[in-house]
C-alpha positions as CSV (number, residue, x, y, z in Angstrom):
1,X,111.4,148.2,112.2
2,X,110.9,146.6,109.0
3,X,114.4,145.4,108.9
4,X,113.9,143.6,112.4
5,X,110.6,142.2,111.0
6,X,112.5,140.8,107.7
7,X,115.3,139.5,110.0
8,X,112.7,137.8,112.2
9,X,111.1,136.2,109.2
10,X,114.3,134.8,107.8
11,X,115.1,133.2,111.3
12,X,111.7,131.6,111.7
13,X,111.8,130.1,108.2
14,X,115.3,128.7,108.9
15,X,114.1,127.1,112.2
16,X,110.9,125.5,110.2
17,X,113.4,124.3,107.5
18,X,115.8,122.9,110.0
19,X,113.0,120.9,111.7
20,X,111.6,119.5,108.5
21,X,115.1,118.3,107.5
22,X,115.7,116.6,110.7
23,X,112.2,115.0,110.6
24,X,111.7,113.9,106.9
25,X,108.6,111.8,108.0
26,X,107.0,115.1,109.8
27,X,103.7,115.9,108.0
28,X,103.9,119.6,107.0
29,X,100.8,121.6,106.2
30,X,101.7,121.9,102.6
31,X,101.7,118.2,102.0
32,X,99.3,117.0,104.6
33,X,96.7,114.4,103.9
34,X,93.4,113.3,105.9
35,X,94.1,110.5,108.4
36,X,92.5,107.4,108.0
37,X,89.3,107.0,109.9
38,X,89.8,105.6,113.4
39,X,93.6,106.0,113.3
40,X,95.0,107.6,116.4
41,X,96.4,111.2,115.6
42,X,99.8,110.2,116.9
43,X,100.1,106.8,114.8
44,X,102.7,106.5,112.0
45,X,100.9,106.6,108.5
46,X,102.5,105.6,105.3
47,X,103.8,108.8,103.5
48,X,105.4,109.4,100.1
49,X,109.1,110.5,99.5
50,X,109.9,112.8,96.7
51,X,109.9,109.9,94.0
52,X,106.2,109.1,94.9
53,X,107.3,105.5,96.7
54,X,105.3,104.8,99.8
55,X,106.9,104.7,103.0
56,X,105.7,102.1,105.4
57,X,106.7,102.5,109.3
58,X,108.4,99.6,111.1
59,X,105.9,97.1,112.6
60,X,106.3,97.4,116.5
61,X,108.2,94.7,118.2
62,X,110.0,93.6,115.0
63,X,113.9,94.6,114.9
64,X,114.9,97.4,112.3
65,X,118.3,96.0,112.0
66,X,119.4,92.4,111.6
67,X,121.8,91.5,114.3
68,X,121.7,87.7,114.5
69,X,123.5,85.7,117.4
70,X,126.4,83.9,115.6
71,X,128.2,80.7,116.7
72,X,131.2,78.9,115.0
73,X,132.2,75.4,116.0
74,X,135.2,73.2,114.9
75,X,135.8,69.3,115.7
76,X,139.4,68.3,115.6
77,X,140.4,64.5,116.0
78,X,143.4,62.1,116.1
79,X,142.9,58.3,116.3
80,X,144.9,55.3,116.1
81,X,143.7,51.7,115.7
82,X,145.2,48.1,115.4
83,X,144.2,47.4,111.9
84,X,146.9,46.2,109.7
85,X,147.2,47.7,106.1
86,X,146.0,44.4,104.7
87,X,142.8,44.7,106.7
88,X,139.8,46.0,104.2
89,X,138.7,48.2,106.9
90,X,142.1,50.2,107.1
91,X,142.2,53.7,105.9
92,X,145.1,55.7,106.0
93,X,143.4,59.1,106.5
94,X,141.7,57.7,109.6
95,X,145.4,57.5,111.2
96,X,145.8,61.0,110.4
97,X,145.0,64.2,112.4
98,X,141.8,65.7,110.9
99,X,139.1,68.4,111.2
100,X,136.0,66.3,111.4
101,X,133.4,69.1,111.1
102,X,133.1,72.8,111.1
103,X,130.0,74.9,111.4
104,X,128.6,78.3,111.6
105,X,125.2,79.4,113.0
106,X,123.2,82.4,112.4
107,X,120.2,82.8,114.8
108,X,117.6,85.7,115.3
109,X,114.2,86.3,116.3
110,X,112.2,87.7,113.5
111,X,109.4,89.0,115.7
112,X,108.1,88.2,119.3
113,X,106.5,85.1,117.7
114,X,109.1,83.7,115.3
115,X,112.7,82.7,115.1
116,X,114.9,81.7,112.3
117,X,118.3,79.9,111.9
118,X,120.7,79.6,109.0
119,X,123.5,77.0,109.4
120,X,126.4,76.2,107.3
121,X,128.4,72.8,107.6
122,X,131.7,72.1,106.4
123,X,132.3,68.4,106.7
124,X,135.7,66.5,106.4
125,X,136.9,66.2,102.9
126,X,133.4,67.8,101.6
127,X,131.9,70.8,100.3
128,X,130.4,73.3,102.4
129,X,126.6,72.7,102.4
130,X,123.5,74.3,104.1
131,X,122.5,72.0,107.1
132,X,119.6,74.2,108.3
133,X,117.5,76.9,107.1
134,X,114.3,77.3,109.0
135,X,111.9,79.7,110.7
136,X,109.9,78.4,113.8
137,X,106.5,79.8,114.9
138,X,106.7,79.1,118.6
139,X,103.8,80.7,120.2
140,X,100.7,79.4,118.2
141,X,97.4,78.5,119.9
142,X,97.1,75.4,122.1
143,X,100.8,75.2,123.0
144,X,101.7,74.5,119.5
145,X,104.8,75.4,117.5
146,X,105.6,75.0,113.8
147,X,108.8,74.8,112.0
148,X,109.4,75.2,108.3
149,X,112.4,74.6,106.1
150,X,115.6,72.4,106.4
151,X,116.3,71.2,110.1
152,X,117.2,68.6,112.4
153,X,114.0,66.6,113.4
154,X,113.4,65.5,116.9
155,X,114.2,61.6,116.8
156,X,115.2,59.9,120.1
157,X,117.8,61.5,122.3
158,X,120.7,62.3,120.1
159,X,119.4,63.4,116.8
160,X,119.3,66.9,117.8
161,X,122.9,66.9,118.4
162,X,125.6,67.6,115.9
163,X,128.5,64.8,116.2
164,X,130.8,67.5,118.0
165,X,128.0,68.0,120.6
166,X,127.7,64.0,121.6
167,X,128.9,62.9,125.1
168,X,130.7,60.2,123.3
169,X,133.3,60.3,120.3
170,X,130.6,58.9,117.6
171,X,127.3,58.3,117.3
172,X,126.4,54.8,118.5
173,X,126.1,51.9,115.7
174,X,122.7,51.0,117.1
175,X,121.3,54.1,115.8
176,X,123.9,55.3,113.4
177,X,123.8,52.3,111.0
178,X,120.2,53.4,110.2
179,X,120.1,57.2,110.8
180,X,123.7,57.9,109.4
181,X,126.6,58.7,111.5
182,X,125.6,62.4,111.6
183,X,121.8,61.7,112.2
184,X,118.9,62.9,110.4
185,X,118.4,66.2,108.4
186,X,114.8,67.0,107.0
187,X,113.3,69.4,104.6
188,X,109.7,69.9,105.3
189,X,107.5,70.8,108.1
190,X,107.4,70.0,111.9
191,X,104.5,70.3,114.3
192,X,105.4,70.4,118.1
193,X,102.5,70.5,120.6
194,X,101.4,69.4,124.1
195,X,98.8,66.5,124.2
196,X,96.2,67.2,126.8
197,X,95.6,64.4,129.1
198,X,93.4,63.8,132.2
199,X,96.4,63.2,134.6
200,X,98.1,66.4,133.6
201,X,101.1,64.8,132.5
202,X,103.8,66.4,130.7
203,X,103.1,64.7,127.5
204,X,104.3,66.1,124.0
205,X,104.0,65.1,120.5
206,X,106.3,66.0,117.6
207,X,105.2,65.2,113.8
208,X,107.2,65.7,110.7
209,X,106.4,65.4,107.0
210,X,109.7,65.7,105.2
211,X,111.4,65.0,101.9
212,X,111.8,61.3,101.1
213,X,115.7,61.3,101.4
214,X,115.8,61.9,105.1
215,X,116.4,58.3,105.8
216,X,119.2,57.9,103.1
217,X,116.9,57.0,100.2
218,X,117.3,58.5,96.8
219,X,113.6,59.1,96.1
220,X,112.8,62.6,96.7
221,X,109.2,62.6,95.1
222,X,107.8,60.6,98.2
223,X,107.6,62.0,101.6
224,X,108.8,60.5,104.9
225,X,107.1,60.9,108.0
226,X,108.6,60.9,111.5
227,X,106.7,61.5,114.8
228,X,107.8,61.2,118.5
229,X,105.8,61.0,121.6
230,X,107.7,62.1,124.9
231,X,107.0,62.2,128.4
232,X,109.2,63.7,131.2
233,X,108.7,64.5,135.1
234,X,111.1,65.3,137.9
235,X,112.6,62.5,139.9
236,X,114.7,62.2,143.0
237,X,113.7,65.9,144.0
238,X,116.9,66.8,142.2
239,X,116.7,64.6,139.2
240,X,114.5,64.0,135.9
241,X,113.1,61.2,134.0
242,X,112.5,61.3,130.2
243,X,111.1,58.5,128.1
244,X,109.4,58.1,124.8
245,X,109.2,56.5,121.3
246,X,110.1,57.8,118.0
247,X,108.9,56.2,114.6
248,X,109.8,56.9,111.1
249,X,108.5,55.5,107.8
250,X,109.7,56.4,104.2
251,X,112.0,55.4,101.2
252,X,115.0,53.1,102.3
253,X,118.5,53.5,101.0
254,X,118.6,49.6,100.4
255,X,115.0,48.6,99.6
256,X,111.6,50.0,98.5
257,X,110.8,51.6,102.0
258,X,111.5,51.2,105.8
259,X,110.0,51.6,109.1
260,X,112.2,52.7,112.1
261,X,111.1,52.3,115.8
262,X,113.2,53.9,118.5
263,X,112.3,53.6,122.1
264,X,114.5,55.5,124.6
265,X,114.9,56.8,128.0
266,X,117.1,58.9,130.2
267,X,117.3,59.1,133.8
268,X,119.2,61.9,135.6
269,X,120.2,62.1,139.3
270,X,121.8,65.3,140.8
271,X,123.6,64.4,144.2
272,X,124.7,67.9,144.1
273,X,125.6,70.6,141.5
274,X,129.0,69.2,141.4
275,X,128.1,65.4,141.1
276,X,125.4,64.3,138.5
277,X,124.9,60.9,137.0
278,X,123.2,60.6,133.6
279,X,122.0,57.3,132.1
280,X,120.8,57.3,128.6
281,X,119.5,54.2,126.4
282,X,117.9,53.8,123.0
283,X,116.9,50.9,121.2
284,X,116.3,50.4,117.3
285,X,113.8,48.2,115.7
286,X,114.3,48.3,111.7
287,X,112.1,46.7,109.2
288,X,113.5,47.2,105.8
289,X,111.3,46.0,103.1
290,X,112.5,44.0,100.0
291,X,115.7,42.6,101.9
292,X,114.5,39.0,102.4
293,X,115.9,37.3,105.4
294,X,117.7,40.5,106.3
295,X,114.4,42.6,106.6
296,X,114.4,42.8,110.2
297,X,117.4,44.4,112.1
298,X,117.6,45.7,115.7
299,X,120.3,47.4,117.9
300,X,120.5,49.1,121.6
301,X,123.3,51.2,123.1
302,X,123.4,52.3,126.7
303,X,125.5,55.3,128.2
304,X,126.3,56.2,131.5
305,X,127.8,59.6,132.3
306,X,129.3,61.1,135.6
307,X,129.6,64.7,135.8
308,X,131.9,65.7,138.8
309,X,133.4,69.2,139.8
310,X,131.3,70.8,137.0
311,X,133.9,70.5,134.3
312,X,134.9,66.7,134.2
313,X,133.0,63.8,132.8
314,X,133.7,60.1,132.7
315,X,131.4,57.9,130.6
316,X,130.9,54.3,129.6
317,X,129.2,53.2,126.3
318,X,128.1,49.7,125.6
319,X,126.4,49.4,121.9
320,X,124.9,46.4,120.5
321,X,123.9,46.5,116.7
322,X,123.2,44.4,113.7
323,X,124.9,45.8,110.7
324,X,122.7,47.4,108.2
325,X,124.3,46.5,105.0
326,X,126.5,43.4,104.1
327,X,128.8,41.8,105.6
328,X,126.0,41.2,108.0
329,X,126.4,40.2,111.8
330,X,126.2,41.7,115.0
331,X,128.8,43.7,116.7
332,X,129.3,44.8,120.2
333,X,131.3,48.1,121.1
334,X,132.5,49.0,124.5
335,X,133.8,52.7,125.0
336,X,135.0,54.3,128.1
337,X,135.8,57.9,127.9
338,X,136.9,60.9,129.8
339,X,136.1,64.6,128.9
340,X,137.3,67.8,130.2
341,X,135.3,71.1,129.5
342,X,138.5,73.5,129.6
343,X,135.8,76.2,129.6
344,X,132.1,76.6,128.4
345,X,133.6,77.1,124.9
346,X,136.4,74.3,124.7
347,X,136.4,70.5,125.3
348,X,138.7,68.0,125.2
349,X,138.2,64.2,125.4
350,X,139.9,60.7,125.1
351,X,138.2,57.4,124.4
352,X,139.3,54.0,124.0
353,X,136.8,51.9,121.8
354,X,136.8,48.0,121.4
355,X,134.6,46.6,118.8
356,X,133.9,42.8,118.2
357,X,134.8,41.1,114.8
358,X,132.5,40.1,112.2
359,X,133.4,36.7,110.8
360,X,136.9,36.0,110.7
361,X,138.1,39.7,111.1
362,X,140.1,40.8,114.0
363,X,138.8,43.2,116.6
364,X,139.2,46.7,116.2
365,X,140.7,48.5,118.9
366,X,140.9,52.4,118.6
367,X,142.2,55.2,120.8
368,X,140.5,58.6,120.1
369,X,141.4,62.2,120.8
370,X,139.1,65.1,120.3
371,X,139.1,68.7,120.6
372,X,136.1,70.9,120.3
373,X,135.5,74.6,120.4
374,X,132.9,77.1,119.8
375,X,133.0,80.8,119.3
376,X,130.2,83.4,119.5
377,X,127.0,83.9,121.4
378,X,125.8,80.6,120.8
379,X,127.0,77.9,123.5
380,X,127.0,75.0,121.0
381,X,129.0,72.4,123.3
382,X,126.4,72.7,126.2
């Protein structure tokens, strides 16, 4: 009888020990502590491990494991132009196959109210750099969202697109001459919100305060300010219409400061899912202080795209732009192109570009071939 009692006691001890080992966070009678007032009996409470450190349980709704969506993109290109080697615009590297850009993107929700993204950019002939690193609070009161860090600010129709995402081979000169061929990248804060109005229009505002080098200037001590007012609505039952204006003011790369005004509109009509027309137009009015007679510059481009059979696009670009730096003048560029989306992750394009000359220069005619791809969970070509 006594032997059976001892055996039963040993089995009970082993069972309780195994449960405590499998559940290290379980509170046992020997180390229990009073629960905080008002806390549910079943709620997790901070506990101490053997070293005395406090163990804080995970916050509900927050992932315990970091598994970001990852996207990798590449942009390969080859072009031939008619410029002779004696022309100052001739560059041998432009006549060679090249990797124009590479990019790796890491995106993940932090919690139900916050997203984060980290982007590494590897430009042609340059060192890798951090293109984006931001957190986005997207569910604030009043339909407001806030982004902090380094990011692509909303400015016109194309600035949120990387070069390999554009519907044409290069960013149009009308805006590239002032926003850089790669668009704007700012470090600071962005606020986006719906603008209440008595007509219940879909009117949104985007405000940015970023470091002063966003427009290409070298003054990082001052801030640059960017704002966009955007309106959109459905059109033609199966299409859409968007219009707005973006304004930027900050240190200039060629003078003391500059003000840029960029009105835009985009009209899309879908005759069917397999036949979609998109017409996009943007203008640029630039006031660059300290340039005398060259203070005021302007430009405009228009691009018409026809998407048929889902994977095929044909487009035509007309681009009229004042040169932002010497030699000054106005150039017209026309560029028909054709694009084939081999898949959602691979795209091939051919484009012919004709640019009128400045002064006694000869016209520049270029044939460009482009292949872009993206890998991973992020569909960067869409």
